[in-house]
C-alpha positions, 0 to 999 in steps of 0.5 A, a space after each residue: 500500499 502506498 503511504 501518502 504525504 500532506 502538503 499544504 493540508 492535502 495528500 497530494 502524492 504517494 511516496 513512491 511516485 517521488 525519487 527515492 533520494 529525495 523521498 527519503 530526505 523528505 520523510 526524514 525532515 517530515 518525521 522530525 517536524 511531526 515527532 517535534 509537534 507531538 512532543 509540544 502538544 503533549 508537553 503543553 497540553 494544547 495547540 498553542 505552539 507556533 511554527 517558529 517553536 515547532 522549528 526550534 523544537 525539531 532543530 530545523 530552520 524556521 522555513 522548513 515546517 512551512 515548506 513541508 506542511 504549509 501551515 500549523 494546520 497542515 502539520 496537524 493534518 500530518 499527524 492524523 495521516 501518519 496515525 492512519 498510515 500506522 493503522 492500515 489493516 495490512 500493518 495490524 497483525 491479523 489472524 489468517 483463521 479470522 473470519 472477516 466480519 470479526 476482523 472488521 471489529 477487531 480493527 475498529 477495536 484496535 484503532 480506538 485503543 491506539 488513539 484512546 492510549 494517547 488522549 493528550 495528544 490526540 483529543 486536541 489534534 482531532 479537536 482542532 482538525 475536525 472543527 476546520 474542514 480541509 482538503 486534508 480532513 476529506 482525504 484522511 476520511 477517504 483513506 479511513 473509508 478505504 480501510 472499511 471497504 477493504 474489510 467489507 470486500 473481504 466479508 463479501 468474498 467469504 460469503 459473510 455478507 450479502 451481494 449487490 450493496 453499494 460498499 462505498 456507501 456502507 464504508 461511508 456509514 461505518 466511518 460516520 458511526 465511528 466519527 460520532 463517538 470519536 467526537 464525543 471522546 474528544 469533548 470528554 463525554 466518552 472515556 476510552 472504553 465507552 468510545 470502543 463500545 459505542 464504535 463497535 456498537 454502531 458497526 454492528 448495527 450497520 453490519 446486521 443489514 448486510 450479514 448473510 443468515 449464517 452470521 446474523 445470530 452471532 452478530 445479534 448476540 454481539 449487539 444485545 451484549 454491546 447494549 448491556 455493556 453501554 448501559 454501564 458505560 463511563 461517561 467521563 474523561 480518562 
């Protein structure tokens, strides 16, 4: 899978499309800048740093963060983009005996755990990025949708979901169901565990309309279990 980079708040091209030497140098600088931005956010607990502060933290020239990301918002998009590349389904170890529908839930669980484990970083970053829609945000959501669609396609090929459905639309709905609890977690209304359960519940409700009868009973039991767990979820920050 090609990894993408942001440029002035957009995903412009894959790394593989650039000359190797340039791409390696570029990624080295980008990593230094993103690492520095994450360190500043965790250290200060907010997004108050400026691009000059970022350059000093990264030990690069004042112009370098602008050259690679265009703006502070581009840097924040870069943090989200890097996390999405890290969370690619192909990069999370999978059980070859795992059924595709179960794999969709497991990947959803892994993603929530990853972000919820670093609330001091991802709460402010998501809070800012989601409140200021840009091309970078749209492309990040498109990349996330592609992960959902890959899981749906695998389930379709395994005969676990019904044919004839528009998987692009279903993937978009799954992402929307995931974003809702994310926003509540960012605002502090949900803790990490409640976010995970809400995301899994939204996923299960959508999949119920798609699965073949062979998978329906197990999925219905999962929904019932989640409804019980959600009734006891903690609605407070970590």
